[in-house]
Structure formats: structure tokens, C-alpha cells
C-alpha positions as CSV (number, residue, x, y, z in Angstrom):
1,M,-22.9,18.3,6.5
2,S,-20.1,20.4,5.5
3,L,-17.6,22.2,8.3
4,K,-16.9,25.8,8.3
5,T,-13.2,26.3,8.2
6,T,-11.0,29.5,8.1
7,Y,-7.9,29.5,6.0
8,H,-5.2,32.2,6.2
9,L,-3.7,33.7,3.2
10,S,-0.8,36.0,2.9
11,L,-0.8,38.8,0.5
12,F,1.9,41.2,-0.1
13,L,1.3,44.7,-1.2
14,I,3.5,46.7,-3.5
15,F,3.2,50.7,-3.2
16,I,4.5,52.6,-6.3
17,P,4.8,56.7,-5.9
18,V,2.7,59.2,-7.9
19,A,3.8,61.7,-9.9
20,Y,2.6,64.9,-8.9
21,L,2.2,68.2,-11.0
22,P,3.7,71.5,-9.4
23,L,1.5,74.3,-8.2
24,P,1.8,77.0,-10.6
25,G,1.4,80.7,-9.7
26,Q,-1.8,82.6,-10.3
27,E,-1.9,83.9,-13.9
28,P,-3.2,87.5,-14.6
29,A,-5.5,86.0,-17.6
30,G,-7.5,83.4,-15.3
31,F,-7.3,81.0,-12.5
32,P,-4.8,78.0,-13.1
33,A,-7.2,74.5,-12.4
34,S,-4.2,73.6,-9.9
35,S,-5.0,76.0,-7.6
36,F,-8.6,74.3,-7.0
37,R,-7.0,70.9,-7.0
38,E,-9.9,68.6,-7.6
39,T,-9.9,65.0,-9.3
40,V,-12.3,62.1,-9.0
41,W,-11.2,58.7,-8.6
42,L,-13.8,56.5,-10.2
43,Q,-14.0,52.6,-10.0
44,S,-16.6,50.1,-10.8
45,D,-16.8,46.5,-9.6
46,R,-16.4,45.3,-13.0
47,H,-15.5,46.2,-16.7
48,I,-17.8,43.6,-18.7
49,Y,-21.7,44.2,-18.1
50,L,-24.8,42.6,-19.7
51,S,-27.5,45.1,-20.7
52,G,-30.2,45.4,-17.9
53,E,-27.6,45.1,-15.4
54,E,-26.4,47.9,-12.6
55,I,-22.9,49.2,-12.8
56,W,-22.0,49.6,-9.1
57,F,-19.3,52.3,-8.7
58,N,-17.6,54.1,-6.2
59,A,-16.2,57.8,-6.6
60,K,-13.9,59.9,-4.5
61,V,-13.2,63.5,-4.9
62,L,-9.7,64.3,-3.8
63,D,-7.3,67.3,-3.6
64,R,-5.3,66.7,-6.5
65,L,-1.7,67.5,-4.9
66,T,-2.6,65.5,-1.9
67,L,-5.0,62.9,-2.8
68,Q,-7.0,63.5,0.5
69,P,-10.7,64.3,0.4
70,S,-11.5,67.3,-1.2
71,L,-13.2,70.0,0.9
72,L,-14.6,72.0,-1.8
73,S,-17.2,69.7,-3.2
74,R,-20.3,67.7,-1.5
75,N,-22.2,66.8,-4.9
76,L,-21.1,64.7,-7.7
77,R,-22.3,64.3,-11.2
78,V,-22.3,60.9,-12.7
79,E,-23.1,60.3,-16.4
80,L,-23.6,57.4,-18.4
81,T,-22.7,57.8,-21.9
82,D,-22.5,56.1,-25.4
83,A,-19.3,55.8,-27.7
84,A,-20.7,58.8,-29.4
85,G,-20.7,60.8,-26.5
86,N,-24.6,61.0,-25.8
87,R,-25.7,61.3,-22.4
88,L,-27.9,58.1,-21.5
89,V,-28.1,58.6,-17.8
90,R,-27.1,61.5,-15.5
91,H,-27.4,61.7,-11.7
92,N,-26.3,64.6,-9.6
93,L,-25.4,62.7,-6.2
94,V,-24.8,63.6,-2.6
95,M,-21.4,62.6,-1.1
96,D,-20.4,61.4,2.3
97,A,-17.1,62.6,3.4
98,G,-16.0,63.3,-0.4
99,S,-17.0,59.4,-1.5
100,L,-19.9,57.8,-2.3
101,S,-21.3,54.2,-3.7
102,A,-23.9,54.0,-6.1
103,G,-25.4,52.4,-8.8
104,I,-26.6,52.9,-12.6
105,H,-29.1,50.8,-14.4
106,L,-28.2,49.6,-17.8
107,G,-31.0,50.1,-19.9
108,P,-32.1,46.0,-21.3
109,D,-32.3,47.8,-25.0
110,L,-28.8,49.1,-24.9
111,S,-26.7,47.8,-28.0
112,T,-23.4,45.9,-27.3
113,G,-20.6,48.2,-27.4
114,W,-18.4,50.3,-25.2
115,Y,-20.2,52.7,-22.8
116,Y,-18.3,55.5,-20.1
117,L,-18.8,56.4,-16.8
118,R,-17.8,59.9,-16.5
119,A,-17.5,62.2,-13.1
120,Y,-17.3,65.5,-12.0
121,T,-18.0,68.2,-9.4
122,N,-19.7,71.7,-10.2
123,W,-16.5,73.0,-9.4
124,M,-14.5,71.1,-12.0
125,R,-17.1,72.5,-15.0
126,N,-15.3,76.0,-14.8
127,F,-12.2,74.2,-16.6
128,D,-11.4,71.9,-19.3
129,G,-13.8,68.7,-19.4
130,L,-10.5,66.6,-20.2
131,E,-10.0,67.2,-16.5
132,Y,-12.9,64.7,-15.9
133,A,-12.6,61.3,-14.8
134,V,-13.8,58.8,-17.5
135,L,-14.3,54.8,-16.8
136,P,-15.0,53.0,-19.9
137,V,-17.0,49.5,-19.7
138,K,-17.9,47.1,-22.0
139,V,-21.5,45.9,-22.6
140,V,-23.1,43.2,-24.3
141,N,-27.0,42.8,-25.0
142,P,-27.3,39.3,-25.7
143,R,-30.2,39.9,-28.2
144,D,-27.9,41.6,-30.1
145,T,-27.3,40.1,-33.6
146,R,-24.8,42.4,-34.8
147,P,-21.3,40.6,-35.4
148,V,-18.7,41.3,-32.9
149,Q,-15.1,41.2,-33.9
150,S,-13.2,38.4,-31.6
151,E,-9.4,38.3,-30.4
152,T,-7.7,35.2,-29.4
153,D,-6.3,36.5,-26.0
154,T,-6.6,39.6,-23.6
155,L,-4.2,42.5,-24.4
156,P,-2.1,42.9,-21.1
157,T,-3.5,44.6,-18.0
158,G,-2.5,46.2,-15.4
159,I,-0.6,49.5,-14.7
160,P,1.6,50.2,-17.8
161,G,5.2,48.9,-17.5
162,I,4.5,47.5,-13.6
163,R,3.6,44.0,-13.1
164,Y,2.6,43.3,-9.7
165,Q,3.7,40.0,-7.8
166,V,1.7,38.8,-4.8
167,T,2.5,35.6,-3.0
168,L,0.0,33.9,-1.3
169,E,-0.3,30.7,1.0
170,P,-3.1,28.8,-0.6
171,P,-5.0,26.8,1.4
172,P,-5.2,22.7,1.3
173,G,-7.5,22.6,-1.6
174,D,-10.1,25.2,-3.2
175,L,-12.5,27.0,-1.1
176,K,-16.1,25.6,-0.6
177,F,-19.6,27.6,-0.7
178,R,-21.2,29.9,1.7
179,T,-17.7,29.7,4.0
180,Q,-15.9,32.3,5.7
181,Y,-12.3,32.8,4.8
182,Q,-9.4,35.4,5.9
183,V,-6.9,36.7,4.0
184,K,-3.7,37.8,5.6
185,I,-2.2,41.1,4.6
186,Q,1.5,41.8,4.7
187,A,2.5,45.2,4.2
188,P,5.9,47.0,3.0
189,E,8.0,48.4,5.6
190,G,7.4,51.7,4.3
191,L,3.6,51.6,5.5
192,R,4.1,51.1,9.0
193,T,5.9,54.9,9.2
194,N,3.4,56.2,6.3
195,P,0.3,54.6,7.2
196,P,-2.6,54.5,4.2
197,A,-4.9,57.7,4.1
198,G,-7.6,55.7,2.2
199,F,-7.8,52.6,0.2
200,S,-10.8,49.8,-1.0
201,I,-10.7,46.1,-1.1
202,L,-12.6,44.2,-3.8
203,I,-13.2,40.6,-4.1
204,A,-15.0,39.5,-7.6
205,L,-15.2,36.9,-10.0
206,D,-11.9,37.2,-12.3
207,E,-12.4,38.7,-15.4
208,P,-10.4,39.7,-18.3
209,V,-10.0,43.2,-19.1
210,T,-8.5,44.8,-22.2
211,F,-7.1,48.1,-20.1
212,P,-5.4,49.0,-16.9
213,D,-7.5,47.3,-14.2
214,L,-6.6,50.0,-11.7
215,P,-8.3,53.2,-12.4
216,I,-6.0,56.1,-10.9
217,P,-7.2,59.8,-10.3
218,V,-6.8,61.7,-13.7
219,S,-3.8,63.6,-14.2
220,Y,-4.1,66.6,-16.6
221,P,-2.3,69.7,-17.8
222,D,-3.4,73.0,-16.1
223,T,-6.1,75.1,-17.7
224,T,-7.1,78.3,-17.0
225,T,-10.6,80.1,-17.1
226,E,-11.6,83.9,-17.6
227,H,-14.2,83.7,-14.8
228,I,-15.3,81.4,-12.2
229,I,-19.0,80.5,-13.1
230,Y,-20.0,77.5,-10.9
231,A,-19.4,77.8,-7.3
232,P,-18.1,74.9,-5.1
233,E,-21.4,73.4,-3.7
234,T,-19.9,73.2,-0.3
235,R,-23.1,72.7,1.8
236,S,-26.1,72.0,-0.5
237,G,-26.9,71.9,-4.5
238,L,-27.1,75.0,-6.3
239,L,-28.9,77.3,-9.3
240,T,-26.9,79.1,-11.3
241,G,-28.0,81.5,-13.9
242,R,-26.6,84.9,-15.5
243,V,-28.5,88.6,-16.0
244,S,-27.5,90.0,-19.2
245,D,-28.2,92.7,-21.6
246,Q,-29.9,91.1,-24.8
247,T,-28.8,93.5,-27.1
248,T,-24.9,93.3,-26.4
249,G,-24.7,90.2,-24.2
250,T,-23.2,92.0,-21.5
251,G,-23.4,90.5,-18.2
252,I,-25.4,92.8,-15.4
253,A,-23.3,93.4,-11.7
254,K,-25.1,93.7,-8.6
255,V,-28.7,92.8,-10.0
256,P,-30.8,91.1,-6.9
257,I,-32.9,88.0,-7.9
258,G,-34.9,85.8,-6.4
259,I,-36.0,82.3,-6.9
260,T,-39.7,80.4,-5.4
261,L,-39.9,76.9,-5.3
262,L,-43.7,76.0,-6.6
263,I,-44.0,73.1,-4.3
264,S,-43.7,74.8,-1.1
265,N,-43.2,78.4,-2.2
266,Q,-39.8,78.3,-0.5
267,F,-38.0,81.8,-1.5
268,E,-34.1,82.3,-1.9
269,A,-32.4,85.2,-3.4
270,A,-28.7,86.1,-4.4
271,E,-27.2,88.6,-6.1
272,T,-25.2,88.7,-9.5
273,D,-21.4,89.3,-9.7
274,A,-19.3,91.5,-11.5
275,Y,-19.9,89.1,-14.8
276,G,-23.6,89.1,-14.2
277,Y,-23.5,85.2,-12.9
278,F,-25.4,84.3,-9.8
279,S,-25.7,81.0,-7.7
280,I,-28.5,80.4,-5.0
281,A,-28.1,77.3,-2.7
282,L,-31.0,75.3,-1.6
283,P,-29.6,73.6,1.3
284,G,-31.6,70.2,2.6
285,L,-33.4,69.6,-0.7
286,H,-32.9,67.0,-3.2
287,H,-34.4,65.8,-6.4
288,S,-35.7,68.2,-9.2
289,Y,-38.3,71.1,-8.3
290,D,-40.0,73.5,-10.4
291,F,-39.5,77.1,-9.9
292,I,-40.0,80.6,-11.0
293,A,-37.1,83.3,-11.0
294,N,-37.6,86.9,-11.3
295,F,-36.1,90.2,-10.7
296,I,-36.3,91.7,-7.1
297,S,-36.0,95.4,-8.1
298,Q,-37.4,97.0,-11.1
299,P,-34.8,96.0,-14.5
300,E,-34.0,97.6,-17.5
301,P,-35.9,96.9,-20.6
302,D,-33.0,94.6,-22.2
303,W,-32.1,92.7,-19.1
304,T,-32.8,88.7,-19.3
305,I,-32.4,85.9,-16.9
306,T,-30.7,83.0,-18.4
307,L,-30.6,79.5,-16.0
308,L,-27.7,77.4,-16.7
309,S,-28.1,73.7,-16.9
310,A,-27.0,71.4,-13.5
311,F,-24.9,69.2,-15.9
312,D,-22.2,70.0,-18.2
313,D,-23.6,70.0,-21.8
314,R,-20.7,71.0,-23.8
315,P,-19.8,68.4,-26.5
316,W,-18.2,65.5,-25.7
317,K,-16.8,62.4,-27.4
318,P,-14.5,60.0,-26.1
319,D,-11.6,58.1,-27.8
320,E,-12.6,55.9,-30.6
321,R,-11.6,52.3,-29.7
322,G,-12.6,49.2,-31.4
323,F,-15.2,46.7,-29.7
324,R,-13.9,43.2,-29.3
325,L,-14.4,40.4,-27.3
326,S,-11.2,37.9,-26.4
327,D,-11.9,34.1,-26.1
328,R,-11.5,34.8,-22.0
329,E,-14.1,37.4,-22.1
330,L,-16.7,35.2,-24.1
331,E,-16.5,32.9,-21.4
332,Y,-16.9,35.2,-19.0
333,L,-20.1,36.5,-20.5
334,K,-21.2,32.7,-20.6
335,T,-21.0,33.3,-16.8
336,L,-23.2,36.1,-16.4
337,I,-25.5,34.8,-18.9
338,R,-26.1,31.5,-17.0
339,N,-26.5,33.7,-14.0
340,R,-29.0,35.8,-14.9
341,Q,-31.4,32.9,-16.1
342,I,-30.6,30.8,-13.0
343,L,-31.9,34.0,-11.1
344,S,-34.8,34.8,-13.2
345,L,-36.2,31.6,-11.9
346,F,-36.1,32.6,-8.1
347,P,-36.9,35.9,-6.1
348,P,-34.2,38.4,-5.8
349,V,-31.9,38.3,-3.1
350,S,-30.4,41.8,-3.2
351,K,-32.4,44.8,-1.8
352,E,-31.9,48.5,-2.6
353,I,-30.2,50.2,0.3
354,N,-30.9,54.1,1.0
355,P,-28.3,55.4,3.5
356,M,-29.9,59.1,4.2
357,K,-33.2,60.6,4.3
358,D,-34.3,63.1,2.0
359,S,-35.3,66.4,3.5
360,V,-38.7,67.5,4.6
361,V,-39.9,70.4,2.2
362,P,-40.1,73.5,4.4
363,R,-43.9,75.2,4.0
364,K,-43.4,78.1,6.0
365,I,-42.8,81.5,4.1
366,F,-39.0,82.4,4.8
367,F,-39.4,85.3,6.8
368,D,-41.7,83.4,9.0
369,P,-43.2,84.8,11.6
370,P,-44.5,88.4,9.8
371,D,-44.4,91.3,12.2
372,R,-48.2,91.6,11.1
373,I,-50.6,89.6,8.9
374,I,-53.6,91.1,7.6
375,L,-56.7,88.9,6.8
376,T,-58.8,90.6,4.4
377,D,-62.1,89.0,5.2
378,N,-61.7,91.1,8.5
379,Y,-62.7,94.2,6.7
380,V,-65.2,95.7,4.5
381,E,-64.6,95.0,0.7
382,L,-62.9,98.1,-1.0
383,A,-62.6,98.6,-4.5
384,N,-59.4,97.6,-4.8
385,V,-56.1,96.4,-3.3
386,R,-54.5,99.9,-3.8
387,E,-57.2,101.1,-1.6
388,L,-57.0,98.1,1.0
389,V,-53.5,98.7,1.5
390,Y,-53.9,102.3,2.0
391,E,-56.7,101.7,4.6
392,V,-55.9,98.8,6.6
393,V,-52.0,98.0,6.4
394,P,-50.2,100.1,8.5
395,D,-46.7,101.6,7.5
396,V,-47.5,100.1,3.6
397,T,-47.8,102.9,1.3
398,V,-48.4,103.0,-2.8
399,R,-46.4,105.7,-4.7
400,K,-46.5,106.6,-8.3
401,K,-42.7,106.2,-10.0
402,G,-43.2,107.7,-13.4
403,E,-46.3,105.8,-14.8
404,N,-45.8,102.8,-12.6
405,L,-47.2,102.5,-9.1
406,A,-44.8,100.9,-6.4
407,I,-45.4,99.4,-3.3
408,S,-43.0,100.4,-0.3
409,V,-42.9,100.2,3.3
410,Y,-42.1,102.9,6.0
411,N,-39.2,101.8,8.3
412,S,-38.0,104.1,10.6
413,Q,-34.6,102.1,11.3
414,P,-31.2,103.3,10.5
415,F,-30.1,102.6,6.8
416,A,-33.3,100.9,5.9
417,E,-33.7,103.4,3.1
418,G,-30.6,102.1,1.2
419,Y,-32.2,98.6,0.7
420,P,-35.2,97.9,-1.7
421,T,-38.5,96.7,-0.4
422,L,-39.1,93.0,-1.6
423,V,-42.5,92.6,-2.7
424,L,-43.7,89.0,-3.2
425,L,-47.2,87.8,-4.7
426,D,-47.4,84.1,-3.5
427,G,-44.0,84.1,-2.6
428,I,-42.8,85.2,-6.2
429,P,-41.1,88.5,-6.5
430,I,-43.0,90.9,-8.5
431,T,-41.5,94.5,-10.1
432,R,-44.5,95.9,-11.4
433,H,-47.3,96.4,-8.9
434,N,-49.9,98.3,-11.2
435,E,-52.1,95.1,-12.1
436,L,-51.9,93.9,-8.7
437,L,-53.0,97.2,-7.0
438,E,-56.1,96.9,-9.5
439,L,-57.2,93.6,-8.4
440,P,-60.2,93.1,-6.4
441,P,-59.7,92.7,-2.6
442,S,-61.6,89.5,-2.9
443,R,-58.4,87.4,-4.7
444,I,-56.3,88.1,-1.9
445,R,-56.6,86.2,1.4
446,S,-54.0,87.7,3.5
447,I,-51.0,90.3,3.2
448,E,-47.9,89.5,5.4
449,V,-45.4,92.1,6.4
450,K,-42.0,92.2,7.6
451,N,-41.3,95.7,8.6
452,K,-37.4,95.2,9.6
453,V,-34.0,95.1,7.9
454,Y,-34.1,91.6,6.7
455,I,-30.9,89.6,5.1
456,H,-31.6,86.6,3.2
457,G,-28.5,84.7,1.2
458,N,-26.4,87.4,0.3
459,S,-29.4,90.2,-0.2
460,I,-30.5,92.6,2.2
461,F,-34.0,94.2,2.2
462,S,-35.6,97.1,3.9
463,S,-38.8,95.2,4.2
464,I,-41.0,92.7,3.0
465,V,-44.8,92.5,1.8
466,N,-46.1,89.7,0.9
467,F,-49.8,89.1,-0.9
468,V,-51.3,85.8,-0.5
469,S,-53.9,84.8,-2.8
470,R,-56.8,83.1,-1.9
471,N,-56.6,80.2,-4.4
472,A,-53.0,80.2,-4.7
473,D,-53.3,80.8,-8.3
474,F,-51.0,84.0,-8.3
475,A,-54.6,85.7,-7.8
476,G,-55.5,85.0,-11.4
477,L,-52.4,87.3,-12.9
478,K,-49.9,86.3,-15.4
479,L,-46.5,85.6,-14.8
480,P,-44.1,88.7,-14.6
481,E,-42.7,88.9,-18.2
482,T,-39.4,89.2,-16.8
483,S,-39.7,85.8,-14.9
484,V,-38.4,82.3,-16.0
485,L,-40.0,79.3,-15.2
486,G,-37.5,76.4,-14.9
487,T,-36.5,72.8,-13.0
488,V,-33.7,72.6,-10.8
489,D,-32.0,69.5,-10.7
490,L,-31.0,69.0,-7.0
491,P,-28.4,66.3,-5.7
492,E,-30.1,62.8,-5.4
493,V,-29.6,60.9,-2.2
494,P,-27.5,57.9,-3.7
495,K,-29.1,54.1,-3.8
496,Y,-27.2,51.2,-4.2
497,L,-27.7,47.5,-4.1
498,S,-26.2,45.6,-1.2
499,I,-24.1,42.3,-1.5
500,P,-26.4,39.8,-0.1
501,D,-25.1,37.6,2.8
502,P,-25.6,33.9,1.8
503,D,-26.1,33.0,5.3
504,S,-29.5,35.4,5.3
505,V,-30.9,33.2,2.2
506,S,-32.6,30.0,2.2
507,P,-29.7,27.1,1.0
508,S,-32.5,26.3,-1.7
509,T,-31.8,29.9,-3.1
510,P,-29.0,30.5,-5.3
511,V,-26.6,33.3,-4.0
512,I,-24.3,33.9,-7.3
513,N,-23.6,37.7,-7.1
514,T,-19.9,38.3,-9.1
515,T,-18.7,40.5,-6.0
516,L,-18.1,39.0,-2.5
517,L,-16.9,41.9,-0.9
518,W,-16.2,45.5,-1.6
519,Q,-15.1,47.8,1.3
520,T,-14.3,51.5,0.4
521,G,-12.9,54.5,2.3
522,I,-11.1,52.5,4.7
523,K,-8.4,54.7,6.7
524,K,-6.6,51.7,8.4
525,L,-4.8,48.7,6.7
526,P,-6.1,46.1,8.5
527,E,-3.6,42.7,9.1
528,T,-6.3,40.2,7.7
529,I,-9.6,40.6,5.3
530,S,-12.7,38.6,6.2
531,F,-15.0,37.5,3.4
532,K,-17.8,34.7,3.0
533,T,-17.9,32.7,-0.6
534,N,-21.5,32.5,-1.8
535,D,-23.0,29.9,-4.7
536,L,-20.8,30.8,-7.6
537,P,-17.5,28.9,-8.2
538,G,-15.0,29.9,-10.6
539,K,-11.8,32.0,-9.9
540,F,-11.7,35.0,-8.0
541,R,-9.8,37.9,-7.6
542,I,-8.6,40.0,-4.5
543,I,-7.6,43.6,-5.1
544,V,-6.2,46.1,-2.4
545,Y,-5.3,49.5,-3.4
546,G,-5.4,52.9,-2.1
547,F,-3.0,55.9,-1.2
548,A,-0.5,56.0,1.4
549,A,-0.2,59.5,3.7
550,D,2.3,60.5,1.4
551,G,0.4,60.2,-1.7
552,A,1.8,56.7,-2.8
553,L,-0.1,54.3,-4.6
554,V,-0.6,51.1,-2.3
555,Y,-1.7,48.0,-4.5
556,G,-1.9,44.2,-4.0
557,D,-3.7,41.5,-5.7
558,G,-4.3,37.9,-5.8
559,R,-6.6,34.9,-6.9
560,V,-8.5,32.2,-4.9
561,V,-10.5,29.3,-6.6
562,V,-14.4,28.4,-5.4
563,T,-15.5,25.0,-6.0
564,R,-18.8,23.2,-5.4
565,D,-18.9,21.1,-2.5
566,P,-17.9,17.5,-3.3
């Protein structure tokens, strides 16, 4: 029986100032990117993976000048691309206090080569894509028979021009399996008066890499944009679109637009800006939803609604680089392949963690409760819906406007006449009422009326009338010609894999994950780091990295060796 022993290792930290770009003045031609001060710090637990594995990554959205968590964005887009820039996986993820930890699965059929994690916020899409965070990783498919050029050794690692020296007080002998240890941190004098603002600790199997092993927030030149299209997602996911003239391509300002989610009839509205763009917030919702978007008031014949993608679809191709594997990298890959073969013989010890609960989709109409509900079964069947409205729905009238009929509501409130009446069929806005009014009343189950000035989003209505069909089928009518059927990709709740605790796993089941510890978002630098070894022998690397309150980079690293019990 082996006894558990705790050893203390001293870890010295070196911190390096980070260069700041000055904040330029506002330019009349556009908005300088530095005025919005967002950058993404993207990190992964490894840089070499096998196809079929999971890339575990951490991302922080920071104010570019202060390197503190940004207050602009609540969501982050993360993409996996190949060397040609083809998007293979896309996720729109919810962050917690400006950071997130999540995983992206590498398909088992991916070919050997370079792949790239790319991260950006909706706000960053207004500017040059060069500002996005890009993290290259090597992926090897063991079944790929294509020859790969090899090297005799790895290229230098670390931040160019800087060599970090860490002094350790090594324990007497190597570290043993499933044993608790501590690393003692000795920080520079400057950190006592300038404490860290946020940093991470990573303990993982030492791997050879051929590019800087400390990914720092990207620094980019100022770029401008003629107009802000993508609003910051400060509280929820957004649906963005544009209303324009099909003939001239000119955006149309001050046009009210409504969308209805088909799964729940949830209705949201917005108004276009001076360039014809609109953004509609959908708080509390995640994943993808089908919806119908339409004009709220009668549009001109040439007006059209265009919906914009939730992701950046602009062409992008990473810088070309040759794919080579050094002797040390080949040895590292042998370890990964051996571990995969061993784990295939045992049940999985990691489990998927979902730290946040998804929101419940609302089912009630957005203006609930209505002032009045007319149930058509309570009345004798009349010739059509027009007569039904005229005979039994108080304050609701039908007027003729040219060749078209229009439903309106008499509202005695001050200034009500200055705002439009919102007319809905199954929660979907309609602007041409002729076909609805000619329907037999048997197709309508009820009529809901809100006879008060109602503010919804940045839209104001004098009153609302919602016709509810008997079979929830739009009363058998075709969707309005001006409407658009689409799917909105809302932020997902991030899911990631936990690091298994060896004490919770049977001694007969091997625990051989390459990452022993990864803590992120730490605000206060501790005096010691506690971690536990598992059943994987080898050399492990300990990295402490982050930023002090003044933006200075804090970094330290060291290595320990884990061996089998004698």
C-alpha cells in the first residue's frame, strides 16, 4: 500500500508589459474599431489532437485597452475551419461574466493537417475579420495514409525574444499515480501592489509545439466601418436584417418589422435605422428557432426584407503553413493513440457538464392578457370574418383604403391615432386584410383585442388585434408575399467535459486524461496550486498565465515527471 504524500514546489513568475494601442479620435468617415475595445483571448488545453477527439478551449472577451472583461458582449461565436478556411463547425455560445469553457468535437474522418479555432463577437463583425482571435491546432488522423513531412526537432517555443526561467524545488523522486501535490507560487514584488486581474492555471502532459505556446489577445490596427450593422449582444441573442428597395438597393428607414417564432407564436418587433437595418432581441432563448418575419404596416411594392446570418460568412483563409511533425511530436502522438486504444476497452470516466439551464419557451401571446377575447363559437355563424368583426367585436372596424380593406381599432387614448394598429393572424403580422376578412368565421377560433397604446421593443402600437385560427394553420391562407420564413441561430448553453477525479474511479479503470488541471477566470493569485495525478506517466507542464490590474502579462511555467508506482 502506498502512502499519499504532499510535496511543495516553488514556482517563480515573470511578468512582461503588454503594448497598448492609443485610442484615436472619432473619424467622420466611420467608427474606429478601438472605440469599441473588444478582443478575444482564446486558449486550448493542447495544440495537437487526434481526429475524433474533443478540443477543450477557454475564451475571454476583453476590453482591448484595459484587458478587463468586456461589458458589450454576452455571447461568442466560435468556429472550427480547415486550412482552406472552410467552416466545419460553428457555435454561438453564451458566456458567463465575459468568459466561457467549452468543447468542439473533431470529426473522426478529418484528414491530417492544420485546423483553426476562430472566435469573435457579434459586435466585432462590424470591422475587419483580421481582428478575430485565431488559434491553430494540429490534427492527425491515424488512418490517414498520406505521407507527412517530418522534422528532426521542434522549432523554438515561447514568446519571441523572451525565455522564461522557472526555479523549482523538486520533490525527492518522481510524482506517483493518484496522489495529491501542491505547487508553491513565488510572485514578483510588483504583483503585491498590482494584483492579477485574471489568470489561468494549466497542468497537462508536456507537448512539443512549433508556434508560441502562450496565446495572447490579438492586437490589430484600427479599422473603420461606414455604419454599425451588428448590435452588441449585451443581454441576449439577436436577429439582424435589412429592409431595402429591390430596385435601388437603398435601405429604408423607420420601417416597423415583426417576427413570430413558429414553435410558440412569440412575437417581437423592431424598427429599421437610417440605413434600413434592424436588430431584434430574443432574451432567454437558446439554440435554433424557425420564424416568420413581415412588415407591420403596408410596405411599398419594391420593399423587401433580407435576413443576415448569425455568423460571419465573409471569405477567410488562414496563412499557409506547411504541415510537419517532429520526432518529439510523433512520440507525443504515440501516447495519444495508445491512450485511445486503452480507453476503448473501458467505460468512459468523463461526463458532459451543462452548467446552465435552458430557458422555457413562452407560450402566451406577448400582450397577454388581452382586454377582450371574442370566442366565435358563442355567436351565430355570419357570412364572413368582416361581418363577424362588424357585428360582435366592439371598437374594431373595417375601413376601405383604395382597393384594400384595413382593420383598425377606435382608441380614445391621447396620441393613439399617431401609431399603427398591429393586426396578427396566429401571431404573425399581416398588412393585407382582404383575404382574412373574406374567410368563413368557422376558420377562426377567437379574436383577441388589446385596446391600449402598447410599447413592444422599440415599436409602439395604438392597439392590437390577433385572430387565432381554429387549427393553428394560418386559417388556410398562404403566408403574406412580403413575409420571410427563416431560422435564427441563438446562443447555445456551453457544454464541456469535466476532468475526472481519480478517487471517484475504480482502481481497475485507468484514468489517463492528458490534462490534470485547468482553472480559468481566477481573480486572486494563490500561494499554492493543488492538483492530483492520475494513471498517466510522463512529463507534465505547469503553466500560470494571465494579466495584472495594469494589463501586464503574468506568466510562469515548470515541469514535473509522473512515474508508475514501484
